[in-house]
C-alpha positions, 0 to 999 in steps of 0.5 A: 502516453498511458491512459487515465488509471492505466498502470505503467508496463512493470507496475501492470505486470506486478499487478498481474503477479499478484492476482492469486494472492488477491483472490485467495485473500477474498476467500471462498467468495473470491475463488468462486468469482474466479471460477474456472481460472483457478478450478478448472472444469473437467471434461464430464462437467459439460452443460446439458439440457433437462426437462427443467431447463439447462444444467451445468454440473460445473457451477453446481460443483462450484457453489458447493466448493468451500475454500479453507483459507489457510494462507490467510490464518498463516499470514495473520500469525506471521505478522502478529509476532513482531507486533506482540509488544506495542511500539513506542516513540521517545525523544531525548530532546525536552522541547515542547515541539519535540514531545508534541511530535512524539505524541502524535507519531505514538498515537496519531501518526496518519491524522485519523487516530491510527498509532504508530504501532497500527500503521507499521502493522498494516504496512507489514500485513500488506507486504506479506500479502503483496510482497511490497507496501508503501508509506507516504508522508504529507502535510494538511493545510495547517502543515501538520505532518502525517503518514499514511499507508499506500496500497501498491494497487493504487500506484500507477507509475513510478520512474527513477532517474539516476536511482532517485524516485522523480515521478510517482502517480497514484489512484485516489478515490474522492467523495463528493456530493452528487449534482442532486444533492441527495447522495454521494458519488465517488470520483476517480482521480490521479495525484502525481508527485515530480522532482523538477529542477530539484523541487518536488511538485504535485498536481491532480489529474482526471480523465480527459475526453481522449481517455488520458490524464487531464491536469485540473490543478496547478503544480504546487511546491510540496512541503513549502520547498523544504523537502527535495525528495519525494517522501515515499517509503517502501517496505519489501517483504521479501527480495527473492520472490515476486509475491512472498507467501505465494509458496503457501498456496503450493502447501510450502511455508517459509518464515522471514525475519520478523525484525523491521528496521528503518532509518534515514541513514544508510546503516539499516539492516534487516528489512529497509524502509527507505525513508526520505524524510519521515515527518515534514517541517521537522526541527531536524531530521529524524532517524527511526529504529524500529524492533519488537518493543521500542521506537527511538526517535532522535530529533 
């Protein structure tokens, strides 16, 4: 049994593979913090004593070193191309429920004011850096659906059975009032979704005394029992490399197709975002196609 906040074996390896890209993304600060891991010490840079104390020539060179983050610039330009035109949402239905849903998709897809355009732009950027990025569909206490970005570093466990995702655990940072009532503290938790007996449920966990996850909430049926799949959709930036764009570090450059198409149906080509259901409590299933300029949604 894994410990609290510990990644499963295959996700831990994927996290390790992304180390260089995480470091480069931080720029000069990140590379200096990494030190000898990516900037080796030469034989002539051994510390020695002086009349003013110990002197380390390597640390002096490290402080002078500036990392020109061309990788960041290249990814920024790469990810800007498919989003040069703002994405829009349309529906053929004239029902108010359908038009209201379209307006939400366009302007407030995550319930925090993020537009559809910016949500998928963020997924594209994170995918370019990490090779993979996730989106998750949820609903608030009023059964109002929303979608949010799930960074791959927050996924702790994901297990499939017969090709279907049946267990998903990701880390959550929750802000709470401290005991003194004068400050805010961050509490780490785990949220686990499971498909059990054909029903998707979720529960919260915190660290137990034995450092293993301790369940702190009852299993709650997800989506009122109307959702029969864990609604996680995944964007793969490149199927050939563990971490796309890592080739830029070696002074090579590669351009991927910029079209993104996502759909519930299996007819999608190019990059596929496998969406079980893009929104909860919809009148009908939603199919989505994304290209450079237009998002067509049929309800």
